N, C-alpha and C positions, 0 to 999 in steps of 0.2 A: 504495502499499499506506499503511493507516494507522500511525500508531506503535505503538497498541496491538497489530497483529496482527504485527509487526516484533518487538515488546517477547514474545507466546506462541510465538512459533516460537524466539527465542534461548534464551529460559529449555528448552523443551520439548529443545531440544540439550541443553544442559546439563544436563538431569535425567537425559542418557538414560547406559547402566548406564557405560560407558568411552571418553567423549570425551576427548582428552588437552587440556592446555591450550592446545596449537598449534593442533589442529583448531578447537578454542571459538574462539580470537582470532578465526580467519579468517573463521570463519562470521559472526561479529558485527562482523568490519569492511565485510563485503559489507553485512547487512541495517544499518548505521548510513553506507551510503550516500545520495547527495543522492536524493530521490523527484523521479522523472522524467529525470535526468538524462542528457543524450544521450551516450553513447558515441563517440570520438573515432578516425578511423580511424587506422590501423599510416601510419608514415613513407611519404611518393610514392614515395623512394627504394625503401624496403622491399618495398613492394609490386612494385615494377620488376624487383628482383631474384629477387624468387620467382616473378614469370610466366618470368623471361627463366630460371628453372631449368626450366620445366614446358614451355616451349616447345623448352627443349632434349631433352627427356627424348622426345618427340613425343609423350608421354601422354596421356590427356583426364585432368582431376586435379579433384575439386573439394575445396575447403577452408573451415572454419568457425573460425575461431578468436574466443572473446573471453574477457576476464579477469574472475574473478569478481566482482571488485569494477564490473563493468558499464560501465569507465571507457574501455575499448581495447576493439576490434572488427577484425576482417577478414574478407572471404567473398570466392570466387572461384570460378565453377559452384556455390555454396550450394544450390542446388535442381534441379541434375542428378539425374534419374534412375538409380541403379547397381544392379545384381544386389548384394546385400544381403549375400553371402555367409555369414560366421560370425555377423558386426554383428548378426544379427535375433536372437542370442538374447541379447540385450542386454533387449529388453522382455521375452521370456522370464522371464529372473530376474524383473526389475521385477512381474511378475504375480504371480509365486509370492508373494514375501513382500509381496503386497497380499491375494492368499487364506487366506495366514496370519496378518496383520491382520484379516481379518474374521472366525476363527473358525471361515474354513471347513476350514484345515487345519491341523498340525503340523508344524516343520521334520525333525522326528525321525517321521514318520510313513515306514513302510515299503513301496515300492513295487518289484513284483513284473518281474525285468528278461526284457524277452523281443525278438528280435526281431522284427517282422511289426507291419507296418502298413499304413492305406489309406490308397492314393493320391486325391490331391484331384480327377483327372481324370474318374474312374469308377469309385473306391470297392473297387478291386482290391488284392489284397494283395499288398503291395513289402519285399522285406527290404534292409538294409543290408552292403554289403561291407565289412568292415576294413580291405582291403587299401586302401580309398579312406578309413579314418578317420583322427586323429591320435590316438587313442584305443584301444586292441583289449582289454586288460583286461577290460572290461568284458561283453565279447562272451563271456569264457569265465565267465559269472558268471548266463548263461542259468539261470533256473529258482532263482533265490535273489533275494534282495530285496536290497535299497539303501535307505538313506535317500532322503527330496525333498534334504534339505541334501546331502548325495554325490552324489549328481546333480548337483544345482548347481555344485559345487565341480569338479567334472569338465565340462562344460559349457561352462564360463566358463575356468578355467584353464591345459586342453591342446584347449580345444574339442568335445570329443566329441562325435558326430553321434550316437550311438546316445542318451547320456544326455537329448541336446537331444527328439529324437522321443518319447521316453519322458514325459518332460516337459511338451512341447507337447500330448501326448495327453491328460495328466493332465487338465490348464489350462484345455485350450480354446481355438483361435485364434481363436472371438468375444470374449473375457474378455482379450486378449491384446492386441488391436487397441483395445477401447472402453478397456485402461486410457494406453495410448499416445496415444488420442485425447485421453482428460480433462489428459492431460500436455500437448497440443498439439504435439504429433511426430509430425501428419500424415506428416510428410515418408518417416514409415518403415511400411512395409506388410508387414504377415506374413499369409500365404496358407498355406502347406504345411510340412510336415515337412522335413527333410533329404534326399535323394537320389531325392525323389518323381519320378523320370524321363519317368513320362505324360505327369506335370503340366509339365516342363521341356521336354518337349518341344510340348508345345498353350501352351508362352509365359507357363504360368501361374507368375510365382517372387516369391522374397520379393524387396523394393524398398527403397533407403533413398535422403535427400540428407542430405548434410554438415550442411545446417542444422540436420534431426529428429535426427540422432544428437546433435550438441551440446542440443539441447533435452534429450534426455533424460541425456546424464551432468551440465548444468545441474543440472536435481532432484534428480539422486544426490546431484552436490557440496554445494545447499544445504541441504540436510535436507528437500528439498519431496518425494520420490519415495517414495511411502507414507507415511511420516515418519522426526521425525530418527534415529532408533534403528536403522529397517529398511535407512535410506539409511547410515547408518554400516558396519550390516553387508555389505551389498554394493561398499561403497568397498575393504574387507578383503579381500573375495574378488574382484576386479578388482583391485587388489596383487598378487595371488599368480599373477597369469598370466605364462605360461612362455616365451610368445612374445615376445621384446623386440627386435627386430631395427628395428621404422620408429620410431615414435615416440621411446622411450628411446635409440634409436641418436645423436642427438640434444642428448641432455641430460648437464650435468655428471653423472658419477659421483656415486652416492647419491640422485639427487631421486625423488623418491616419484614412483611415478605408478601413477595405477589406471584399465586399458586394455582393451579388447574388441581383437582383432584377425580381419581375414576374409579367407580365401583362398582363389580356385579359379584355373582356368586363366588367364591375362592380367587376373587382378582381384587386387587388392593393396590392404588396408584400415587402416589405425590410427584410433581412437579413445578418446582420454584425456583424464584432469584430472592434469594436472601440476599437484605441488605444490610449485613456486619459491617464490622469496620474496615475488613475486607471480604467487599459483595463477592457475592459465586452462584452459579448458575447448580443445582441440584435437582435429580431425575433418580426417581426409586420406582423400581416396577416389581409388585410381589404376586406369586400365580401360588396356588395350593392349598394355602392359609382357612381354616374354615369361618372363623370367627374375627370379625375385624379390627376387634380389640388387640389381637395379639398380632394382625401385622400392622396395624397402626403404632404398636410398641416398637415391633422392631424398627421400621422407617424410624421413628424417633432417635434409638439409640444409634441408628449410622449415622443419626443427623448432628448426633451432640455430638459424637467423637468426629466425625469432619469437622464441622462448627470450631473445635479447639484444634484441629491442626491448622487453620488458617490464623489465630490469634497472636 
């Protein structure tokens, strides 16, 4: 990356409408890093400690960690493919801001609320069951409208499946995939909407890797997902996440965390930008534990050790 390009991105972030001084200094610190400098792996004892935790849990776990200054990283099974669960909502949000940036949409555009979608498997109609969703008020608004911004907020902060499917059909799966590809996050593969059971039975699922999610979050953290202002807005939405048992559970109280979780039967994921004194991105994907309390505790334990290693 050339000095001129670094400078242009720094200035772009600085001119965004509400970047705080602390946020600006952190981003500027990243851009001032030595170009091409190799990241150092975490301490061998730390890596062994984390791997021991994972082994004792009996779960399949993918981990991707890197400080935003690019000088420290650790990956374990980071390219293993997992069902994405609700982490697939992250690239949906990025595509929304991408289309707003291109002038195709506005965040305050209204979208009709309906519970009727087309299966990827055969095009047949399917509906979502409110009992299987983490947010139910939106179902009561059928026939009304909500803005794209309101739907995005529900999709990320309370992981609304109905809001997700409405946005996904509006934005287009192919567009979401193309934007993830442009960010070099091919580990994230979005194929369909949520609760498309016919597609699920045929193995047509949204999948991700820990590395793919890390790449998406790094782009947001560094102001490179769409543009600095859009990235800042996405961080603010992710900071309002209401499910905080995983990665945030292993951090000191008051630590800023911008993250997206995902949970299904025997699946529990968390992908986060952690605004510690030395900011970092951490993704933990867990498969095989029946109790979410166990998987959350495991994620918190891994996070606690990684956080301590960065200080």
